[in-house]
N, C-alpha and C positions, 0 to 999 in steps of 0.2 A: 608095283613096288616103286616108291618114290626114291629119287637119287639124293645124294647128300646135299646138293645145293638147294633142293626143294625142302629137304628137311631143315637145313640151317635157316632158310627163309621163314619157315613155319615157326621154328623155335625163337627167331628174332621177333616176330610178330606176338607171339604169346608173351615173351618177356616184357614187351611194351604194354600190351593189353592188361596184364596182371600187375604191372609197375613193380616187378621183382627187383630187389636190391640185395637179396641174400642168397646163400647157396641152398638153403631148404627149398625156397621158392623155385629156384632154377631146377632143382632135382624134381620137384612135383611136375613141373612143366615137361621135363625131359622123360619122366616116367608116363606122362600122358601121350608122349609122341612113341615111346618105346614101352608099351605096357607089358610085353612079355619078356623083357630082358633088363633086369635091374642093373646088371654090371655096365651094359652099354649106357643106360640112363645116367648112372653115377659118373661115368667118363665124360659123357656129353655135358652134364651139369657143370663139371669142373673146367673142361677145356673150351667148350663152345661159347661161354660167357665172354671169353678173352679173344675169341676168334675174329680176325680182321673182316672176314665175310659177314659174320653175324653183326658186328658193330657197323659195317657199311650198310647192311640191310636195314638195321634199326634207323639209322640216319636217313636213309632213303624213304622209308615208311613215314617217318615223323614229317619230313619235308613234303611228301606227296599227300598224305592224308591229314596233316595238322595234328597239333598236340591234343586238341579236343577229341579226336577219334579214339583215343586211348584212355579217356576218362570214364568212369562208370556211368551208365545210363540211370535213369530213374528206377527202372526195374532191378538193376544190379544193386543199387543203393538200398531199395526196398528189401531185396532178398537178404543182403548182408545184415541189415537191422533186424529182420525177422528171425534170421538164424541165431544171431547173438542174443536176442531176447528169449529165445526158447532153449537155451543151454541150461543144463541142470543146475550149474553153479551160480546162476544168476538170482541175485536176491530180489525180494519183493519190490524194493525201492528202485533198483536198476531196471527191473522188468517194466515198472510202471513208466519210467522216463524213456525207456527205448520204445515202448509201444505208443506213447505220445509222439515221439519223433517219427515212427512208422506212420502214424495216422496223419501228421502233418505233411510228410512227403507224399503219401497217396492222396491227400486232398479230402480226407474224411472230416477234417475240422475246417469248418468255414470261418474264414476271417472276415471281419466287418469291412465293408467297402468304404473307401474314402471318397467322399463327394466333395470336390473342390468347385465351389460356385464363384464364378467371376462375373457377377452381376455388376458391371460398372455403369452407374447411372450419371449421365452427363447433362447438365442443364445449360450447356453453352447455347447462347443466343446466335442464330444464324440468319443472316439476311440473304434472302434469295433474290437475285436480280434477274428479271425477266427482260428479254429484248423485245421492245415494242416497235422496232423498225427505226425509220429516221425520224427527225423532228417534226415534219410535216404529218406523217402517219400517226405519230403519237399524240399530237395536238388534236387531230381530227377524232381519234378514239377517245381522248379525254373529254372533248366537247360533247361527244355522244354519251358518254357515261354520265356527265353532269345533267344532261337533258333527261336521261332515264330517271335519275335520282329525284329530280325536281317533280317530274311526273308522278312518281311514286309517293312523294311526301305530300303532294297536293291532293291525293285521294283520300 
């Protein structure tokens, strides 16, 4: 059997997870913790919401786990949409919209991919300067190149 502090911690966590802001939601959570005692669940729903220990635990959990930990997951969102779409009172138009939303969340509808092509063509003229050594070496290489060119043109 869990002690009261552990139960308050569990209650605080469930309040955050379900984002409960009303007494009916708090009662549902309390009833899930105390399923066999409606009277205790009713008292817990009314009193523990304002309990300093529960409030401090909610703050600790929010600081420790971050706000995102208490937002619905993709599965939670999918389940909520599915359940709402399959209610008896849902009209055909609402059903169609909800099922389209469900299909988008689940990834059943493939969205066209956006291809951004950054083909930048640059016609900048670039001069490549090659080091040919000092002036004497460069002059020697130039004379050799000219001699080869003359021989090739003479043929």
